[in-house]
N, C-alpha and C positions, 0 to 999 in steps of 0.2 A: 770269067771270073767277073763280076761285077763290082767296081768300088762303094765301099762304107763310106757315108758322110755322114758324120757327127757333128751336130751344131749344140752351141754350148754360148748360151746365153751369161755374161761376166758383169756384175756391176764395178763400177770404178774403184781401182784399188784403194785411193782414201776413203770412201763409204765400206767397201769391205773391212778393211781396218777399226773404223770407228763401229761397225755392227759387232767385230769381235769384242770391241772394248765394254759395246753396251749389255754384250752377253756376259761376259766375263763379271761385270758389275752387280746383274741380277742374278746369276748362279755362281760365282766364284772359280776359283781354279782348285780343285781337289788336289795336285801336285804341288801346291805352294808351299814353300819354305818359308818360315820365318825369317825376317833379317833380324842384324843384330841390332840396330835404331830401332826397330819397329815395335809397339805395344802389343798385348795380347788381344786388345779390341781391335786394333787394324787388320792384324795378322787375319783375325776371324773373319773381320767382313772380308777380306782377300780372300781368303781361302771358300767360304760359304756362302758369299754375296749377300745382297739384299735379302731374298727370299730365303735364305737358309738360315738365318738368324730371326728367331719368334721376337716378337713385340709383345710385352705385356699390354694387354688393352686395359685403360682404367676403368676402375668399377664405379658402379653410381653412386654418389652421396646425397645424402638426404639432408636437411637444415633441422635441425632439431627446434623444439618449441623456445622463443624468445623467453625472455623474463617477465614481459610484459604477460605473453600467453599463460607463462606458468602465475603468474599474481592472477588474471584472470580466474583461471581453473580454481585457484585458492579461493576467490572469492565469491564462485558459484558454490563451492560446497559448503560457506560459510553462510552464503545466501539462503540455501534451501531451508523452509521452515522458519527466515528469519522474523517473519511476519506472525508465527503464533504468539510470541509474548505479549503483544499490543494487542492482538485479539482477543486472546484470554482476558487480559485487562479491561478490554471495552466490554466484552459479552458480561464479564461480573460486572461492571459499573452501570450495564444496562439491566441489570439485573437487581442492584440496590434500587435503582431508579424505578422500578414497576412496583416493587415492594414498597419504597416511598410512597408511589400515587396510592397503593393500596391501602395503605396507613391512613392519607388523606380523605381516601372514599368512606374508610369506616368512621372517620373523625365527623366529615359531613351528616353519615347517618345518622349518630348520635344527635344531631344537632335539630334533626326531624320533628321528633317528639315535643323538644322545648318548642320550637315554634308552634306546632300545634297547640300544646296548652296555653301558649301567650294569646291564643284564637279565640280561649271558650267563652262560652256567655256566662254572666252571671247567675248564679243558683241562689233567690234568696231563701232557701232553707238553710244556708251556711251559715244566716246570722244567728241560730240557736248557738252555736259554739261561741259566739260573743257575747252571749246575755248576760246580766248581771246576776250573780248568784245572790248577791247580798242587797238586792233591789227586796224582794219580798218582806225581810225587814225590819227595812227603813220605813216601808208601809204599813208594815203591822204596827209600831212606834207611833205612826203618824196617825192610824186608825184608835188607838189606845189616846192617845191625846185628846183626840175629837171625843170619844167616849168621857173620857175626864171633864174635859170643856163642857160638853153637854149636860151631865151629873151637877155640876155646880150650876150652871145655867137654870137646870131642872128646881135645885134647892133655891134658888132665887125666886122663881114662882113661885114657891109652896110659901116661902117666907113671905112673900107681898099678899099671896091670896089670906093668909091668917090673919094679916093685920089688917083687913080689909073685910075681914069677915066670909070671905067666898070658897074657902079653904074646902077642897071635895064638890064643888058646883061644877057646873058647864061649862063655864066660861075657863075655870082652870083645866078643865079636862079638852079643852079647844086650843090652849096655850100647849099644852103638854103633847097633844098630837104633831098642831105644827111643829114643837121644838124636834121631836122625835124625824119628822119627814124632812126636815131641813138637814137633819145630822146623818140620815140614808142619804139625802144627796151629794152631802160634803164627801162623805166617803167612799161614795162611788165615784163620783168625780175625779176624787186622788187617787182611787184604785185603777182607774181607766188613764188617769193622765202620769203616772208610775210606769205601768206596763205600756203604755206609747212611747214615752220618753227611751224605758229601756231597750225598747225593739227599734227605735229609731238609731238611739246609739249603736246597738248591735249591726244594723244594717250598715251603717256608715263605716263601721271598723272592719264589718266583712268584705265592702266595696274597697275599703282601701287595703285590706290586708292582699285581696285579691288583684287589684291591681298594681300592688310592689310585689306581687310575686309573677305576675304577667311580665311586668318590666324587667325583672330578675332573670325570667325564662328569655325572654327575647334578648336581654344581652348576653346570656350565656350562650343561645342559640347561634347568634352572630357570631361570639368568639369562637366556637366549635367550627362554625362554618369559614371563617376566615384563615384558621388553624388549618384546614381541612384544605383549604386553597392552596396554603403556604405548602402543604407538603406536597400535594400534586405540582406544584411550579418547581419544588426543590426535586422532586422525583423527573419530572421531564428535562430540568435541566441534566440530573446525573446519567440518562438516559442520552441524553447530546454530549454530553462527554463521553460515554462510551462509545458512540457513534465516531467521534472524533478521534479517540484511540486504535479505534481500526481500520480507520483513514490513512492515521499516519502511519500506522503497522504495513498496510498495503503502498502506501507514495515512498515507504524506508525501501522497500523491496522493490518496485519499479526504477527508481533512483538506482540503488544496487545494480539491476540490471543493465541499467544503462551503462555503467561503469563498466561492467563486464564487456557490452557489447564494444564499448571506445576499444577496451585493453586488448580484444582480440581482432579489432579493427586494425591498431597499430603493430599488435604482434604479429599479424599476418601479412602485413605488407613487410614486415623486416624479413619476416621466415621466408617470403617469394623474392625478396632481394636478395637473399643470403644463400638460396635455393640455385638463385639464377647467376650469380658467381660462383657457386661450384660446379652447376654446369657450364659456363664458361670455360672455368680451368680446363676442365675435363674433355671439351672440346677442342681448346688449345693444343693441348697434350695429345689428342687423336690426330690434328692436322701436323703437329711437330713430326711423329711418328708416319704420316702418310707423305709426308711432303718430299723424300727422296724418290719415292717411287712415282709421284708427279713429276718429279723431274725424269727420271728413268723413261717416263709414258713420254713427256712432252720430246725427248730426244727420239725415241723410237717413230713418232711421227712424222717429224722431221726426215731422217735416212729412209720413212715408206715415202715420202713426198706430199704426204696427209694435209698439214698443215696451210691455212688458208687464211685470206682475212674475214671470210665469214665464221670462223671460230667464235662457241659460245661457250664460256666457260662458268659454270653455277657451285656456289660454294656455299656449305651450311655451317652456321645457321647466317643467312643472308644479312642480319644487321651488323655482324661482326667487321671492323672496318680494317682488321687486319686482314679477313679472308678476301675483302674486297677488293684491298691492294694488292694481293697476292694474284687475284684473278686478273686484273687490268696488266700484271705484269707479264703475267703467262699471255696473255691475248696478244698485249706488246710484240712479244717475241714470236709468236704464231705468226703477225702478220710479216713481220722480216722475211719469214719462209716464202713469200711470194718472189720474192726477187731471186732468179735464175741463179745467179752468182753468189749469193747469199751461202750456198752450203760450205763453199773453200774456204770463207772466210768465218765462218764459225766453226770448222775442224779443230783448230786452236784451243777456242774456248770450250768444246765439250772433253778435250782431252786432260785438258785442267781440270774439270767438273768430275770426269770420273777415275782420275788418277792415271790415266795411260799415259804413256812414253813414246 
């Protein structure tokens, strides 16, 4: 009968002891009995182990809107259509300017006939209206006076002819004929002179009246033209005021939008900072929950002989100085594992770490 040879590899007793302690720390001791001086939390940890106690994962938190952002939201709501009153006022002012300019154009149009009348030529027939209606009476009186004087002269001729005995003779007839001719000439000349004088006076009066009328028309046309220009300039000024009002409305809204953007920028930075602080607190809580398991994993690596000087430890987030310090500490402990005699020296420390006896 052949001999049966059983080969069994066994770790050093102190390593087996630490492995048992490590497993008890992870999975606990189901048969554990609560000690008199032991708290409930410590008893549950000893009974269930690290893996048997659930850890509440911290929830995500979101930073709310900052006062600056809320103020920006309020201003944005208020600023919607904020330009409308100024724009409406500007449009009304522009419309008023257009109306005023139209009035000015109408006023200048009224001046055009006056200018035309001021340049009309003189009409000689207009002198009839200025003829002296009493001139004929004056002429008739003068003619009657001439007849009276002629009759007196004829009577004188007759008296002289009687004295010399030539009354009714040819000489007296010649004198009477000459007297009648002279009377007719005088009367004709007087009538012509009176008519000519009356016509010349009427022409002068008519020309003077026309000149005065044209001067008045010219002055009135110039006045209306200047008034129309004044209305036009006033209308243009009113239209410019309307444009400026509309521009002020647009400028006010632009400035309001700039304020809103500034508030949103500042509030956004504060919100990001608050969110980063919340996330940092959450990560720190997660790291605090994971820290015991990291130590257990580190101890497991040492018991399996895997730690070496080439161990690299990456911690998230990388910018956390506390995580970086923890990573450096673990890396330093791992580097100590390369020394062959370091296991015995660390056994006491791990015993204290896991609560072993």
